[in-house]
PyMOL commands that place a pseudoatom at each C-alpha (Angstrom):
pseudoatom trace, name=CA, resn=UNK, resi=1, chain=A, elem=C, hetatm=0, pos=[-2.034, 0.869, 32.468]
pseudoatom trace, name=CA, resn=UNK, resi=2, chain=A, elem=C, hetatm=0, pos=[-3.213, 4.488, 32.536]
pseudoatom trace, name=CA, resn=UNK, resi=3, chain=A, elem=C, hetatm=0, pos=[-6.558, 5.498, 31.119]
pseudoatom trace, name=CA, resn=UNK, resi=4, chain=A, elem=C, hetatm=0, pos=[-6.293, 7.323, 27.769]
pseudoatom trace, name=CA, resn=UNK, resi=5, chain=A, elem=C, hetatm=0, pos=[-7.598, 10.859, 27.533]
pseudoatom trace, name=CA, resn=UNK, resi=6, chain=A, elem=C, hetatm=0, pos=[-9.364, 12.194, 24.441]
pseudoatom trace, name=CA, resn=UNK, resi=7, chain=A, elem=C, hetatm=0, pos=[-6.150, 14.101, 23.601]
pseudoatom trace, name=CA, resn=UNK, resi=8, chain=A, elem=C, hetatm=0, pos=[-4.132, 10.847, 23.825]
pseudoatom trace, name=CA, resn=UNK, resi=9, chain=A, elem=C, hetatm=0, pos=[-6.590, 9.131, 21.496]
pseudoatom trace, name=CA, resn=UNK, resi=10, chain=A, elem=C, hetatm=0, pos=[-6.485, 12.022, 18.992]
pseudoatom trace, name=CA, resn=UNK, resi=11, chain=A, elem=C, hetatm=0, pos=[-2.673, 11.929, 18.860]
pseudoatom trace, name=CA, resn=UNK, resi=12, chain=A, elem=C, hetatm=0, pos=[-2.671, 8.147, 18.309]
pseudoatom trace, name=CA, resn=UNK, resi=13, chain=A, elem=C, hetatm=0, pos=[-5.199, 8.519, 15.490]
pseudoatom trace, name=CA, resn=UNK, resi=14, chain=A, elem=C, hetatm=0, pos=[-3.181, 11.331, 13.890]
pseudoatom trace, name=CA, resn=UNK, resi=15, chain=A, elem=C, hetatm=0, pos=[-0.004, 9.231, 14.048]
pseudoatom trace, name=CA, resn=UNK, resi=16, chain=A, elem=C, hetatm=0, pos=[-1.780, 6.336, 12.332]
pseudoatom trace, name=CA, resn=UNK, resi=17, chain=A, elem=C, hetatm=0, pos=[-3.093, 8.587, 9.561]
pseudoatom trace, name=CA, resn=UNK, resi=18, chain=A, elem=C, hetatm=0, pos=[0.305, 9.982, 8.586]
pseudoatom trace, name=CA, resn=UNK, resi=19, chain=A, elem=C, hetatm=0, pos=[0.312, 9.863, 4.785]
pseudoatom trace, name=CA, resn=UNK, resi=20, chain=A, elem=C, hetatm=0, pos=[3.596, 11.684, 4.212]
pseudoatom trace, name=CA, resn=UNK, resi=21, chain=A, elem=C, hetatm=0, pos=[6.499, 10.073, 2.376]
pseudoatom trace, name=CA, resn=UNK, resi=22, chain=A, elem=C, hetatm=0, pos=[6.312, 7.116, 0.006]
pseudoatom trace, name=CA, resn=UNK, resi=23, chain=A, elem=C, hetatm=0, pos=[4.043, 4.279, 1.076]
pseudoatom trace, name=CA, resn=UNK, resi=24, chain=A, elem=C, hetatm=0, pos=[2.355, 1.139, -0.172]
pseudoatom trace, name=CA, resn=UNK, resi=25, chain=A, elem=C, hetatm=0, pos=[-0.940, -0.150, 1.228]
pseudoatom trace, name=CA, resn=UNK, resi=26, chain=A, elem=C, hetatm=0, pos=[-1.967, -3.763, 0.779]
pseudoatom trace, name=CA, resn=UNK, resi=27, chain=A, elem=C, hetatm=0, pos=[-5.652, -4.656, 1.099]
pseudoatom trace, name=CA, resn=UNK, resi=28, chain=A, elem=C, hetatm=0, pos=[-5.808, -7.234, 3.869]
pseudoatom trace, name=CA, resn=UNK, resi=29, chain=A, elem=C, hetatm=0, pos=[-9.568, -7.802, 4.001]
pseudoatom trace, name=CA, resn=UNK, resi=30, chain=A, elem=C, hetatm=0, pos=[-10.974, -11.324, 3.850]
pseudoatom trace, name=CA, resn=UNK, resi=31, chain=A, elem=C, hetatm=0, pos=[-11.187, -11.304, 0.055]
pseudoatom trace, name=CA, resn=UNK, resi=32, chain=A, elem=C, hetatm=0, pos=[-7.652, -9.931, -0.218]
pseudoatom trace, name=CA, resn=UNK, resi=33, chain=A, elem=C, hetatm=0, pos=[-6.262, -12.559, 2.121]
pseudoatom trace, name=CA, resn=UNK, resi=34, chain=A, elem=C, hetatm=0, pos=[-8.050, -15.318, 0.213]
pseudoatom trace, name=CA, resn=UNK, resi=35, chain=A, elem=C, hetatm=0, pos=[-6.498, -14.042, -3.025]
pseudoatom trace, name=CA, resn=UNK, resi=36, chain=A, elem=C, hetatm=0, pos=[-2.929, -13.969, -1.651]
pseudoatom trace, name=CA, resn=UNK, resi=37, chain=A, elem=C, hetatm=0, pos=[-2.510, -10.544, -0.009]
pseudoatom trace, name=CA, resn=UNK, resi=38, chain=A, elem=C, hetatm=0, pos=[-0.523, -12.058, 2.860]
pseudoatom trace, name=CA, resn=UNK, resi=39, chain=A, elem=C, hetatm=0, pos=[2.205, -13.262, 0.502]
pseudoatom trace, name=CA, resn=UNK, resi=40, chain=A, elem=C, hetatm=0, pos=[2.181, -9.931, -1.359]
pseudoatom trace, name=CA, resn=UNK, resi=41, chain=A, elem=C, hetatm=0, pos=[2.512, -7.991, 1.914]
pseudoatom trace, name=CA, resn=UNK, resi=42, chain=A, elem=C, hetatm=0, pos=[5.410, -10.180, 3.091]
pseudoatom trace, name=CA, resn=UNK, resi=43, chain=A, elem=C, hetatm=0, pos=[7.168, -9.903, -0.268]
pseudoatom trace, name=CA, resn=UNK, resi=44, chain=A, elem=C, hetatm=0, pos=[6.854, -6.118, -0.293]
pseudoatom trace, name=CA, resn=UNK, resi=45, chain=A, elem=C, hetatm=0, pos=[8.182, -5.849, 3.271]
pseudoatom trace, name=CA, resn=UNK, resi=46, chain=A, elem=C, hetatm=0, pos=[11.144, -8.160, 2.668]
pseudoatom trace, name=CA, resn=UNK, resi=47, chain=A, elem=C, hetatm=0, pos=[12.118, -6.743, -0.728]
pseudoatom trace, name=CA, resn=UNK, resi=48, chain=A, elem=C, hetatm=0, pos=[11.760, -3.088, 0.335]
pseudoatom trace, name=CA, resn=UNK, resi=49, chain=A, elem=C, hetatm=0, pos=[13.965, -3.742, 3.352]
pseudoatom trace, name=CA, resn=UNK, resi=50, chain=A, elem=C, hetatm=0, pos=[16.496, -5.733, 1.305]
pseudoatom trace, name=CA, resn=UNK, resi=51, chain=A, elem=C, hetatm=0, pos=[16.712, -2.912, -1.262]
pseudoatom trace, name=CA, resn=UNK, resi=52, chain=A, elem=C, hetatm=0, pos=[16.766, -0.218, 1.455]
pseudoatom trace, name=CA, resn=UNK, resi=53, chain=A, elem=C, hetatm=0, pos=[13.991, 1.720, -0.308]
pseudoatom trace, name=CA, resn=UNK, resi=54, chain=A, elem=C, hetatm=0, pos=[12.624, 3.606, 2.699]
pseudoatom trace, name=CA, resn=UNK, resi=55, chain=A, elem=C, hetatm=0, pos=[9.027, 3.054, 1.621]
pseudoatom trace, name=CA, resn=UNK, resi=56, chain=A, elem=C, hetatm=0, pos=[6.467, 2.226, 4.307]
pseudoatom trace, name=CA, resn=UNK, resi=57, chain=A, elem=C, hetatm=0, pos=[4.462, -0.948, 3.713]
pseudoatom trace, name=CA, resn=UNK, resi=58, chain=A, elem=C, hetatm=0, pos=[1.062, -0.716, 5.402]
pseudoatom trace, name=CA, resn=UNK, resi=59, chain=A, elem=C, hetatm=0, pos=[-2.075, -2.793, 5.723]
pseudoatom trace, name=CA, resn=UNK, resi=60, chain=A, elem=C, hetatm=0, pos=[-5.548, -1.524, 4.928]
pseudoatom trace, name=CA, resn=UNK, resi=61, chain=A, elem=C, hetatm=0, pos=[-9.036, -2.953, 4.645]
pseudoatom trace, name=CA, resn=UNK, resi=62, chain=A, elem=C, hetatm=0, pos=[-11.427, -3.407, 1.780]
pseudoatom trace, name=CA, resn=UNK, resi=63, chain=A, elem=C, hetatm=0, pos=[-11.139, -1.046, -1.182]
pseudoatom trace, name=CA, resn=UNK, resi=64, chain=A, elem=C, hetatm=0, pos=[-14.326, -2.270, -2.837]
pseudoatom trace, name=CA, resn=UNK, resi=65, chain=A, elem=C, hetatm=0, pos=[-12.869, -4.112, -5.822]
pseudoatom trace, name=CA, resn=UNK, resi=66, chain=A, elem=C, hetatm=0, pos=[-12.980, -7.699, -4.571]
pseudoatom trace, name=CA, resn=UNK, resi=67, chain=A, elem=C, hetatm=0, pos=[-12.802, -9.031, -8.129]
pseudoatom trace, name=CA, resn=UNK, resi=68, chain=A, elem=C, hetatm=0, pos=[-9.303, -7.528, -8.518]
pseudoatom trace, name=CA, resn=UNK, resi=69, chain=A, elem=C, hetatm=0, pos=[-7.702, -8.710, -5.261]
pseudoatom trace, name=CA, resn=UNK, resi=70, chain=A, elem=C, hetatm=0, pos=[-5.000, -8.583, -4.080]
pseudoatom trace, name=CA, resn=UNK, resi=71, chain=A, elem=C, hetatm=0, pos=[-5.093, -4.780, -4.338]
pseudoatom trace, name=CA, resn=UNK, resi=72, chain=A, elem=C, hetatm=0, pos=[-2.058, -2.609, -3.693]
pseudoatom trace, name=CA, resn=UNK, resi=73, chain=A, elem=C, hetatm=0, pos=[-2.222, 1.193, -3.492]
pseudoatom trace, name=CA, resn=UNK, resi=74, chain=A, elem=C, hetatm=0, pos=[1.030, 3.085, -4.076]
pseudoatom trace, name=CA, resn=UNK, resi=75, chain=A, elem=C, hetatm=0, pos=[1.885, 6.662, -3.154]
pseudoatom trace, name=CA, resn=UNK, resi=76, chain=A, elem=C, hetatm=0, pos=[5.205, 7.887, -4.510]
pseudoatom trace, name=CA, resn=UNK, resi=77, chain=A, elem=C, hetatm=0, pos=[6.269, 11.541, -4.653]
pseudoatom trace, name=CA, resn=UNK, resi=78, chain=A, elem=C, hetatm=0, pos=[5.997, 12.986, -8.150]
pseudoatom trace, name=CA, resn=UNK, resi=79, chain=A, elem=C, hetatm=0, pos=[3.533, 10.350, -9.415]
pseudoatom trace, name=CA, resn=UNK, resi=80, chain=A, elem=C, hetatm=0, pos=[-0.227, 9.952, -9.115]
pseudoatom trace, name=CA, resn=UNK, resi=81, chain=A, elem=C, hetatm=0, pos=[-1.484, 7.497, -6.531]
pseudoatom trace, name=CA, resn=UNK, resi=82, chain=A, elem=C, hetatm=0, pos=[-2.158, 4.174, -8.222]
pseudoatom trace, name=CA, resn=UNK, resi=83, chain=A, elem=C, hetatm=0, pos=[-4.201, 1.125, -7.241]
pseudoatom trace, name=CA, resn=UNK, resi=84, chain=A, elem=C, hetatm=0, pos=[-2.766, -2.044, -8.729]
pseudoatom trace, name=CA, resn=UNK, resi=85, chain=A, elem=C, hetatm=0, pos=[-4.943, -5.143, -8.938]
pseudoatom trace, name=CA, resn=UNK, resi=86, chain=A, elem=C, hetatm=0, pos=[-4.350, -8.866, -9.214]
pseudoatom trace, name=CA, resn=UNK, resi=87, chain=A, elem=C, hetatm=0, pos=[-0.937, -8.365, -7.648]
pseudoatom trace, name=CA, resn=UNK, resi=88, chain=A, elem=C, hetatm=0, pos=[1.177, -11.463, -7.103]
pseudoatom trace, name=CA, resn=UNK, resi=89, chain=A, elem=C, hetatm=0, pos=[4.713, -11.858, -5.786]
pseudoatom trace, name=CA, resn=UNK, resi=90, chain=A, elem=C, hetatm=0, pos=[6.330, -11.020, -9.142]
pseudoatom trace, name=CA, resn=UNK, resi=91, chain=A, elem=C, hetatm=0, pos=[4.139, -7.951, -9.660]
pseudoatom trace, name=CA, resn=UNK, resi=92, chain=A, elem=C, hetatm=0, pos=[4.930, -6.767, -6.126]
pseudoatom trace, name=CA, resn=UNK, resi=93, chain=A, elem=C, hetatm=0, pos=[8.634, -6.839, -6.968]
pseudoatom trace, name=CA, resn=UNK, resi=94, chain=A, elem=C, hetatm=0, pos=[7.947, -4.948, -10.240]
pseudoatom trace, name=CA, resn=UNK, resi=95, chain=A, elem=C, hetatm=0, pos=[6.081, -2.291, -8.255]
pseudoatom trace, name=CA, resn=UNK, resi=96, chain=A, elem=C, hetatm=0, pos=[9.131, -1.774, -6.047]
pseudoatom trace, name=CA, resn=UNK, resi=97, chain=A, elem=C, hetatm=0, pos=[11.564, -1.784, -8.970]
pseudoatom trace, name=CA, resn=UNK, resi=98, chain=A, elem=C, hetatm=0, pos=[9.556, 0.341, -11.390]
pseudoatom trace, name=CA, resn=UNK, resi=99, chain=A, elem=C, hetatm=0, pos=[7.085, 2.481, -9.459]
pseudoatom trace, name=CA, resn=UNK, resi=100, chain=A, elem=C, hetatm=0, pos=[9.124, 3.187, -6.323]
pseudoatom trace, name=CA, resn=UNK, resi=101, chain=A, elem=C, hetatm=0, pos=[12.707, 3.040, -7.648]
pseudoatom trace, name=CA, resn=UNK, resi=102, chain=A, elem=C, hetatm=0, pos=[12.423, 4.064, -11.315]
pseudoatom trace, name=CA, resn=UNK, resi=103, chain=A, elem=C, hetatm=0, pos=[9.358, 6.346, -10.882]
pseudoatom trace, name=CA, resn=UNK, resi=104, chain=A, elem=C, hetatm=0, pos=[7.416, 4.698, -13.723]
pseudoatom trace, name=CA, resn=UNK, resi=105, chain=A, elem=C, hetatm=0, pos=[4.046, 2.970, -13.603]
pseudoatom trace, name=CA, resn=UNK, resi=106, chain=A, elem=C, hetatm=0, pos=[3.490, -0.778, -13.951]
pseudoatom trace, name=CA, resn=UNK, resi=107, chain=A, elem=C, hetatm=0, pos=[0.840, -0.441, -16.653]
pseudoatom trace, name=CA, resn=UNK, resi=108, chain=A, elem=C, hetatm=0, pos=[-0.350, -4.058, -16.888]
pseudoatom trace, name=CA, resn=UNK, resi=109, chain=A, elem=C, hetatm=0, pos=[-1.872, -4.094, -13.397]
pseudoatom trace, name=CA, resn=UNK, resi=110, chain=A, elem=C, hetatm=0, pos=[-3.335, -0.597, -12.987]
pseudoatom trace, name=CA, resn=UNK, resi=111, chain=A, elem=C, hetatm=0, pos=[-6.960, -0.598, -11.881]
pseudoatom trace, name=CA, resn=UNK, resi=112, chain=A, elem=C, hetatm=0, pos=[-7.240, 3.019, -10.767]
pseudoatom trace, name=CA, resn=UNK, resi=113, chain=A, elem=C, hetatm=0, pos=[-5.177, 6.203, -11.047]
pseudoatom trace, name=CA, resn=UNK, resi=114, chain=A, elem=C, hetatm=0, pos=[-5.898, 8.870, -8.467]
pseudoatom trace, name=CA, resn=UNK, resi=115, chain=A, elem=C, hetatm=0, pos=[-4.625, 12.214, -9.721]
pseudoatom trace, name=CA, resn=UNK, resi=116, chain=A, elem=C, hetatm=0, pos=[-6.132, 14.037, -6.763]
pseudoatom trace, name=CA, resn=UNK, resi=117, chain=A, elem=C, hetatm=0, pos=[-5.914, 12.781, -3.168]
pseudoatom trace, name=CA, resn=UNK, resi=118, chain=A, elem=C, hetatm=0, pos=[-9.165, 11.064, -2.279]
pseudoatom trace, name=CA, resn=UNK, resi=119, chain=A, elem=C, hetatm=0, pos=[-10.291, 10.954, 1.325]
for i in range(1, 119): cmd.bond("trace and resi %d" % i, "trace and resi %d" % (i + 1))
show_as sticks, trace
zoom trace
């Protein structure tokens, strides 16, 4: 295996930080996993593929709201970014049906609305 150059590393980092298009991030930290994030992640992947939604399902770490795990952040063109909390399998499906497909928010599980992109 060839040694990576700084340019190679920069391009790999940039590819991993691509935030374009619709995406869903599931918090997969220890607290998220203990609260059921693994099942939520699997459900989102399977249902998005089954429905041919074209949304990327990604993993992320801690978002700092352990009390509300599992946390799911959703970015969908034309809507503010939303962090949903206490997401279970049924709520994950609602997020795909309502937020991604119908472009409406799932009000019962919103913990944070990000009107401006936060770094």
